[in-house]
C-alpha positions in Angstrom: 0.0 -0.2 -0.1 2.7 2.7 1.0 5.5 1.6 -1.7 3.3 0.8 -4.5 0.3 2.6 -4.3 1.1 5.8 -2.5 4.4 6.4 -3.3 4.7 5.2 -6.8 1.1 5.7 -8.3 0.3 8.6 -6.5 3.4 10.3 -6.3 6.6 9.5 -8.5 4.5 8.9 -11.2 3.7 12.6 -10.9 7.3 13.2 -11.7 7.6 12.4 -15.0 10.0 13.9 -17.7 7.9 15.2 -20.7 5.8 11.7 -20.1 9.1 10.0 -19.9 9.9 8.1 -16.6 12.3 6.0 -14.5 15.4 6.5 -12.9 17.4 8.0 -16.2 14.4 10.3 -16.4 14.6 11.3 -12.7 18.2 12.0 -12.9 18.0 14.4 -15.8 14.6 16.1 -14.2 16.9 16.6 -10.7 19.9 18.0 -12.7 17.8 20.9 -14.6 18.6 23.0 -12.0 21.2 22.0 -10.3 24.2 24.6 -11.4 27.7 23.4 -13.3 30.2 21.7 -12.0 28.8 22.1 -8.3 28.9 19.5 -5.5 24.8 18.7 -6.0 25.1 17.9 -9.6 28.3 15.6 -8.7 25.9 13.6 -6.4 22.7 13.4 -8.0 24.5 12.2 -11.4 26.5 9.6 -9.1 23.4 8.4 -7.5 21.3 8.5 -10.5 23.9 6.2 -12.3 24.2 3.9 -9.3 20.4 3.6 -9.4 20.9 3.1 -12.8 23.5 0.3 -12.2 21.0 -1.7 -9.7 18.8 -1.9 -12.7 20.7 -3.8 -14.8 21.0 -6.4 -11.8 17.8 -6.5 -11.2 17.3 -7.4 -15.1 19.3 -10.0 -14.9 17.6 -11.3 -12.0 13.9 -11.1 -12.4 13.8 -13.4 -15.6 16.2 -16.0 -13.7 13.7 -16.1 -10.2 10.3 -16.0 -12.5 10.4 -18.2 -14.6 12.2 -20.7 -12.4 9.6 -20.3 -10.0 7.1 -20.5 -12.1 8.5 -23.9 -13.6 9.3 -25.3 -10.1 5.1 -25.8 -10.0 6.0 -28.4 -12.0 7.4 -30.1 -8.7 3.8 -29.5 -6.7 2.5 -31.9 -8.9 5.1 -34.8 -8.7 8.4 -35.0 -7.7 9.5 -37.2 -11.1 9.5 -33.4 -13.2 12.5 -32.0 -10.6 15.5 -33.1 -12.2 13.9 -31.4 -15.5 13.2 -27.8 -14.1 15.9 -26.5 -14.5 16.4 -27.7 -18.1 13.3 -26.6 -18.9 13.8 -22.8 -17.5 16.7 -22.5 -19.0 14.8 -23.5 -22.1 12.1 -21.3 -21.9 14.7 -18.4 -20.8 17.2 -18.7 -24.0 13.9 -19.1 -26.0 13.2 -15.5 -24.8 16.0 -13.8 -25.3 16.0 -15.0 -28.8 13.1 -13.4 -29.4 14.1 -10.3 -28.6 15.2 -9.3 -32.2 11.9 -9.9 -33.5 10.7 -7.4 -31.3 7.6 -7.1 -29.1 5.1 -5.6 -31.3 3.6 -8.9 -32.4 3.8 -10.7 -29.2 2.7 -7.6 -27.2 -1.0 -8.1 -28.9 -1.9 -10.9 -26.4 -0.2 -9.0 -23.2 -2.8 -7.4 -22.2 -5.4 -10.1 -22.4 -3.0 -13.0 -21.2 -2.3 -10.5 -17.8 -6.1 -9.8 -17.5 -6.7 -13.5 -17.5 -3.7 -13.8 -15.3 -4.9 -11.7 -12.3 -8.4 -12.7 -13.0 -6.8 -16.4 -11.8 -4.8 -15.0 -8.8 -7.8 -13.3 -7.3 -10.3 -16.3 -8.3 -7.8 -18.6 -5.8 -7.8 -16.2 -3.2 -11.2 -15.8 -2.6 -11.8 -19.4 -2.8 -9.6 -20.3 -0.4 -10.2 -16.5 2.0 -14.1 -18.4 2.2 -12.4 -21.4 3.6 -10.4 -19.4 6.6 -12.2 -16.5 6.4 -10.3 -15.0 9.7 -7.7 -14.7 7.5 -9.4 -11.1 6.9 -8.5 -9.8 10.4 -5.1 -8.8 9.3 -6.4 -5.8 7.6 -6.2 -5.0 11.6 -1.9 -3.2 11.7 -2.3 -4.2 15.8 -1.3 -7.5 14.7 1.9 -6.2 12.4 3.0 -4.0 15.4 2.3 -6.6 18.2 4.5 -9.0 16.1 7.1 -6.5 15.3 7.6 -5.8 19.6 7.2 -9.7 20.7 9.7 -10.7 17.8 12.1 -7.2 16.7 15.0 -8.9 15.5 12.7 -11.8 13.4 10.2 -8.8 12.2 13.3 -7.3 11.1 14.7 -9.8 9.0 11.2 -11.1 7.6 11.2 -7.6 5.9 14.1 -9.2 3.4 10.6 -11.5 2.0 8.3 -9.1 2.7 10.1 -7.1 -0.1 9.6 -9.7 -2.6 6.0 -8.4 -2.9 6.5 -5.0 -4.0 9.4 -6.0 -6.8 8.4 -4.4 -10.5 7.5 -0.8 -8.9 10.4 0.8 -10.2 9.8 -0.9 -13.7 6.5 0.3 -13.5 7.7 4.1 -13.4 10.4 3.1 -16.1 7.2 2.0 -18.2 5.0 5.6 -17.9 6.7 6.5 -20.8 4.8 3.2 -23.2 1.5 3.6 -21.7 1.5 6.8 -19.8 0.1 7.9 -15.9 -3.5 7.8 -15.8 -3.2 4.2 -17.4 -1.3 2.7 -15.2 -2.9 4.2 -12.2 -6.3 3.3 -13.3 -4.7 -0.3 -13.8 -3.3 -1.0 -10.9 -6.1 0.4 -8.2 -8.7 -1.5 -11.0 -6.9 -5.0 -11.1 -3.6 -5.4 -10.4 -3.1 -4.6 -6.5 -7.4 -6.1 -6.0 -6.1 -9.5 -7.8 -2.6 -9.0 -5.9 -3.8 -8.2 -2.5 -7.0 -11.2 -2.7 -4.2 -13.8 -3.7 -2.0 -13.1 -0.7 -4.4 -13.1 1.6 -6.0 -16.1 0.0 -2.2 -17.6 0.6 -2.4 -16.4 4.1 -5.8 -18.4 4.7 -4.4 -21.4 3.1 -1.1 -21.5 5.2 -4.1 -21.1 8.3 -5.5 -24.0 7.3 -2.8 -25.7 6.6 0.6 -24.8 7.8 2.4 -27.7 5.5 1.7 -25.6 2.6 4.5 -23.6 3.2 6.2 -25.8 0.5 4.8 -24.1 -2.3 1.9 -21.5 -0.8 0.9 -20.2 -4.6 0.6 -23.1 -6.5 -1.4 -25.2 -3.4 -4.0 -23.1 -3.4 -5.1 -24.1 -7.2 -6.7 -28.0 -7.2 -4.9 -30.6 -8.4 -7.3 -30.8 -11.8 -6.0 -27.0 -12.1 -1.9 -27.6 -11.8 -1.1 -28.0 -15.3 -2.8 -25.0 -16.8 -1.8 -22.8 -13.6 2.0 -23.7 -14.2 1.5 -22.7 -17.9 -0.1 -19.8 -17.1 2.1 -18.9 -14.9 5.0 -19.1 -16.9 3.8 -16.8 -19.5 3.2 -14.3 -17.0 6.5 -14.8 -16.0 7.8 -14.6 -19.5 5.6 -10.9 -19.5 7.4 -9.7 -16.6 10.7 -10.9 -17.6 9.6 -8.9 -21.5 9.2 -6.0 -19.7 12.2 -5.9 -17.9 14.4 -6.6 -21.0 12.8 -3.9 -22.5 13.5 -1.8 -19.8 17.3 -2.6 -20.2 17.6 -1.8 -23.7 15.1 1.2 -23.3 17.8 1.9 -20.3 21.3 1.9 -22.2 19.8 3.8 -25.0 19.3 6.7 -22.2 23.0 6.3 -21.3 23.9 6.3 -24.6 22.0 9.7 -25.9 23.3 11.4 -22.3 27.1 10.5 -22.8 27.7 7.8 -19.9 27.9 4.7 -22.7 29.8 3.6 -25.4 27.3 3.6 -28.8 26.2 0.4 -28.9 24.3 -1.4 -32.2 20.5 -0.5 -31.9 18.0 -2.2 -34.5 14.6 -1.4 -34.6 12.4 -3.7 -34.6 9.0 -2.0 -35.7 8.7 0.5 -38.1 5.9 2.6 -36.0 6.8 2.1 -32.8 10.2 4.3 -32.2 10.5 3.0 -28.9 10.4 -1.0 -30.0 14.4 -1.4 -29.8 16.6 -4.2 -29.4 20.7 -3.9 -28.4 22.5 -7.5 -29.1 25.7 -7.0 -26.8 23.1 -5.9 -23.8 20.9 -9.2 -24.9 23.5 -11.6 -24.5 24.8 -10.0 -21.5 21.5 -10.3 -19.8 21.1 -14.2 -20.9 24.8 -15.2 -19.6 24.3 -13.7 -16.6 20.7 -15.2 -16.2 21.8 -18.3 -17.7 24.8 -17.9 -14.6 21.8 -17.3 -12.4 19.4 -20.0 -12.8 22.6 -22.7 -12.5 24.2 -21.3 -9.8 21.6 -21.2 -7.4 19.3 -23.9 -8.8 15.6 -23.1 -7.2 14.1 -19.7 -6.9 14.2 -19.6 -3.1 17.9 -19.5 -3.3 17.5 -16.5 -5.9 15.4 -15.1 -3.0 18.1 -14.2 -0.9 19.7 -12.7 -3.7 16.8 -11.0 -4.9 15.8 -7.6 -3.2 18.8 -6.1 -2.8 18.9 -4.1 -6.2 15.0 -3.6 -5.9 15.7 -1.6 -2.6 18.6 0.2 -3.3 17.1 1.9 -6.5 14.0 2.7 -4.6 15.9 4.1 -2.0 17.6 6.2 -4.9 14.7 7.4 -6.4 13.7 8.4 -2.8 16.5 10.6 -2.6 16.3 12.1 -6.5 12.5 12.7 -6.2 13.2 14.9 -3.1 15.8 17.1 -5.1 12.5 17.5 -8.0 10.4 18.7 -5.1 13.3 21.2 -3.6 14.6 22.4 -6.4 12.7 21.9 -9.6 8.9 22.2 -8.0 10.1 24.6 -5.4 8.8 23.3 -2.5 9.8 24.6 0.7 12.5 22.6 2.7 10.4 21.4 4.9 7.7 20.6 3.1 10.0 18.1 0.4 11.7 16.5 3.6 8.6 15.6 5.3 7.4 14.7 2.2 10.0 12.0 1.3 11.0 11.2 5.0 7.9 8.3 5.7 9.4 6.7 2.3 12.8 7.4 3.0 12.6 5.4 6.2 10.7 2.4 5.1 12.7 2.0 1.9 16.0 2.4 4.6 14.5 -0.6 6.4 13.6 -2.7 3.4 17.2 -2.3 2.1 19.0 -2.9 5.5 17.1 -5.9 5.9 18.4 -7.2 2.8 22.0 -6.6 3.5 21.9 -9.7 6.0 21.7 -11.6 2.5 24.4 -10.2 1.2 26.1 -13.9 2.0 23.6 -16.1 0.8 23.5 -14.3 -3.0 22.6 -10.8 -2.4 26.4 -10.2 -3.3 25.5 -10.9 -7.0 23.3 -7.8 -7.7 25.3 -5.3 -5.6 28.8 -7.1 -7.8 26.8 -6.9 -10.6 25.7 -3.2 -10.3 29.3 -2.1 -9.0 30.5 -3.6 -12.6 28.1 -1.3 -14.6 28.5 1.6 -12.4 32.4 1.6 -13.1 31.9 1.3 -16.5 29.5 4.2 -17.2 31.6 6.8 -14.5 34.5 5.6 -16.7 33.0 6.3 -19.8 32.1 9.3 -18.6 35.5 10.4 -16.9 37.3 9.4 -20.0 35.3 11.3 -22.6 35.5 14.1 -20.5 39.6 13.4 -20.4 39.4 12.8 -24.0 37.9 15.9 -24.9 39.9 18.2 -22.7 43.4 16.9 -24.2 41.6 17.4 -28.1 40.6 21.5 -26.5 44.6 21.7 -25.5 45.5 22.1 -29.1 42.4 23.4 -30.7 42.6 26.1 -33.1 39.5 28.9 -33.2 37.0 28.4 -36.0 36.2 32.5 -36.9 40.2 33.6 -36.9 40.7 29.8 -39.0 37.9 30.9 -41.5 39.0 34.8 -41.7 42.1 33.9 -42.4 41.2 31.2 -45.2 41.4 33.5 -48.3 44.7 34.4 -47.5 46.5 31.5 -47.0 45.0 30.3 -51.0 43.7 27.1 -49.6 41.3 25.7 -53.0 38.2 24.2 -53.2 36.4 21.6 -54.7 32.7 20.9 -55.8 30.8 19.8 -53.2 30.0 19.6 -49.3 32.0 18.4 -46.4 30.5 17.9 -42.9 32.8 17.4 -40.4 31.3 16.2 -37.3 33.0 17.6 -34.0 31.7 18.1 -30.3 32.9 22.2 -30.3 31.1 24.4 -33.0 33.6 26.9 -32.2 37.0 24.8 -33.1 38.1 24.2 -36.3 37.1 20.1 -36.2 40.3 17.8 -35.5 38.8 15.8 -39.2 39.2 19.1 -40.9 42.8 19.7 -40.3 43.7 16.2 -40.9 41.7 16.8 -44.0 43.8 19.6 -45.2 47.1 18.0 -44.1 46.2 14.9 -47.0 44.1 16.9 -49.5 45.0 20.7 -49.5 42.1 21.5 -50.3 38.1 22.6 -49.1 34.9 21.8 -50.6 33.7 24.7 -51.8 30.5 24.2 -48.9 32.0 23.2 -45.6 29.6 22.3 -42.7 30.3 22.4 -38.6 28.0 19.9 -37.1 27.6 19.4 -33.5 25.0 16.8 -31.8 23.7 17.8 -29.1 21.3 16.0 -26.0 18.9 18.1 -24.5 17.4 16.7 -20.7 14.2 16.2 -22.4 12.9 12.4 -23.6 11.6 14.0 -27.5 12.8 17.5 -29.2 10.3 18.2 -31.9 11.2 18.5 -35.7 10.5 21.8 -35.4 13.6 22.3 -32.9 15.4 20.0 -34.5 17.8 22.0 -36.0 19.7 25.2 -35.4 21.6 26.9 -38.6 24.2 29.9 -38.7 25.7 30.8 -41.7 29.7 32.2 -41.5 32.0 33.6 -44.0 33.8 31.8 -46.9 30.6 29.5 -47.4 30.8 27.7 -43.7 28.1 26.7 -41.8 27.2 25.9 -38.4 24.9 23.5 -38.0 23.2 22.5 -34.3 21.1 19.3 -33.9 19.6 18.6 -30.9 18.1 15.2 -29.3 16.0 14.2 -26.8 17.4 11.5 -24.5 14.8 8.9 -25.8 14.9 10.0 -29.6 16.9 8.0 -32.4 19.5 9.6 -33.8 19.4 9.9 -37.9 21.5 12.4 -39.0 20.6 12.7 -43.3 17.0 13.0 -42.0 18.0 15.7 -39.0 19.2 17.6 -41.8 17.0 17.8 -44.1 15.0 20.3 -42.3 18.2 22.8 -42.5 16.6 23.5 -45.9 13.7 25.7 -44.2 16.6 28.0 -42.6 18.8 28.5 -46.0 20.9 25.3 -46.4 20.1 22.5 -48.7 21.7 19.3 -48.6 22.0 16.8 -51.6 23.6 13.4 -50.2 24.9 12.3 -53.2 27.3 15.5 -53.4 27.8 15.6 -49.7 30.7 13.9 -47.7 31.2 13.1 -44.0 34.2 13.5 -42.1 34.6 12.1 -39.2 37.5 11.7 -36.2 39.1 8.0 -35.6 41.1 8.3 -32.3 43.4 6.2 -31.1 44.2 6.0 -27.6 47.4 5.7 -25.8 47.5 5.1 -21.8 49.5 7.8 -20.0 50.7 7.4 -16.5 50.6 11.2 -16.1 47.2 10.9 -16.6 44.1 12.1 -13.8 42.5 8.2 -14.6 44.4 5.7 -12.6 46.4 3.5 -15.0 44.3 0.8 -14.8 41.0 2.8 -15.6 42.9 4.4 -18.7 42.9 1.2 -19.8 39.4 0.1 -19.4 38.4 3.3 -20.7 40.4 2.5 -24.0 39.1 -0.9 -24.0 35.9 0.4 -24.3 36.8 3.1 -26.6 38.3 0.9 -28.8 35.0 -1.9 -29.2 32.3 1.3 -29.6 30.1 1.3 -32.4 30.3 3.4 -35.4 29.5 7.0 -34.9 28.4 6.5 -38.8 26.2 4.0 -38.3 25.2 5.3 -34.7 24.1 8.6 -36.8 22.2 6.5 -39.5 25.1 8.3 -41.6 25.1 6.3 -45.8 28.2 4.3 -46.0 29.0 5.3 -49.2 29.5 8.9 -48.0 31.6 8.4 -44.8 35.6 9.6 -44.8 37.0 8.9 -41.4 40.7 10.0 -40.5 42.4 8.8 -37.7 44.3 10.3 -35.2 46.8 9.7 -31.8 45.7 10.8 -28.9 47.7 9.9 -25.5 45.3 10.1 -22.4 
């Protein structure tokens, strides 16, 4: 009630970034009023990145524990199935990840009806068992829980590590806001999902009051024997759908990280011609599959995996509280006391859940922490390395305007056509241009200095996509803007330049890109091992030409060596 219904559905869903949700979108909102190079900005970025890293850990555990727990229903039918639970689980999971390249559009049409049947079945099973043992309804009285905590404080605290499993998925609910909108999520939760879950949990409680031995598997034992086979099948399908949502969330999170500059370019495949958000990232897909297979084989059962589950979820939820406080305090201009008192109840609850889960570190809770820390290290290394590389390039940079003014005096020849030089700093001469002059001794008759900027909003309208500035000597400066959820397509964006006086003919246009080879230095600002890690990431990053959808036969890459 408190974490999902009150915190997420009623409050956090209001913190939308132009309709988008999730911890990266929330971080972008929190940064909007943070001064550049301030301590506050640095702390917000670190918290947001660590929360995103924990989400990846959750993305690995959720498919493993969900599908495994569903398939374990076969053991309830007969112990004969026990040796086949792990192989069947792995086959289902491998099939799920193999289908990712086909996209979720066609399968998605079945998601709604299947989930409606699933929640209806949950509610019916709960009602049938509540009718057998109706005194379970007295659990609505919070005094029962309070008296239990007072009588058994240690056991009550430790039990929170198991209770937290009922709120897993709350962060994914917020992250999916951009796909459905806040209002449909609120209506679906209050009108169907929450009542069905509450009835089912009370039904399990009633079953245990009636037959304590049912603790072996209280969910499947809610159903009569004849319904077990269809229930296992329905549970498996439902958990695959739930896993699909988390995997898609990992793809979306990675795309946001790339756009915001925290991840190297990775291959992004579009799986739908109509829905922009339906994407597939092969690298992330196979990484998650390997992690999921390792979890299933390594832990062997959903009970063992439950020990690993919870830390990533509660950690992300706790960080969401802190970022939400920053949004209410500085973006929404709440008073300090109002923002603090609004966040305090949720903070205390999440701290209690998070600390209770820390006792499970030795039993498997280490996995999401190690996985999350590894992702966090990669994200921060990439961002810091890119800043270091930028600083190295700026040291030797030549100002663009004096260069253009002196161009006519140097007698440099011009050849027909348009050259587009991509650069991160529109005020300096691109390195690729200097190398082109060095080798070819000429410039094209029309030169475009192109800079791509990513704003802290999800999407930029086409009308605001480009900014064109005319410079002397047939030079143009073009800025292209994207939101952190937009898919870059430079040829398409450059078509909008015609409205500002700059026409492009793609068959007469060449795109010049810099291609740096990096070398580590013991005198750099980063530790030597981190430099090596950044260089390895840089070397394996995806092609800029592919990322920006540049025509392959119109791209020229000019190399340079840079010592960090």
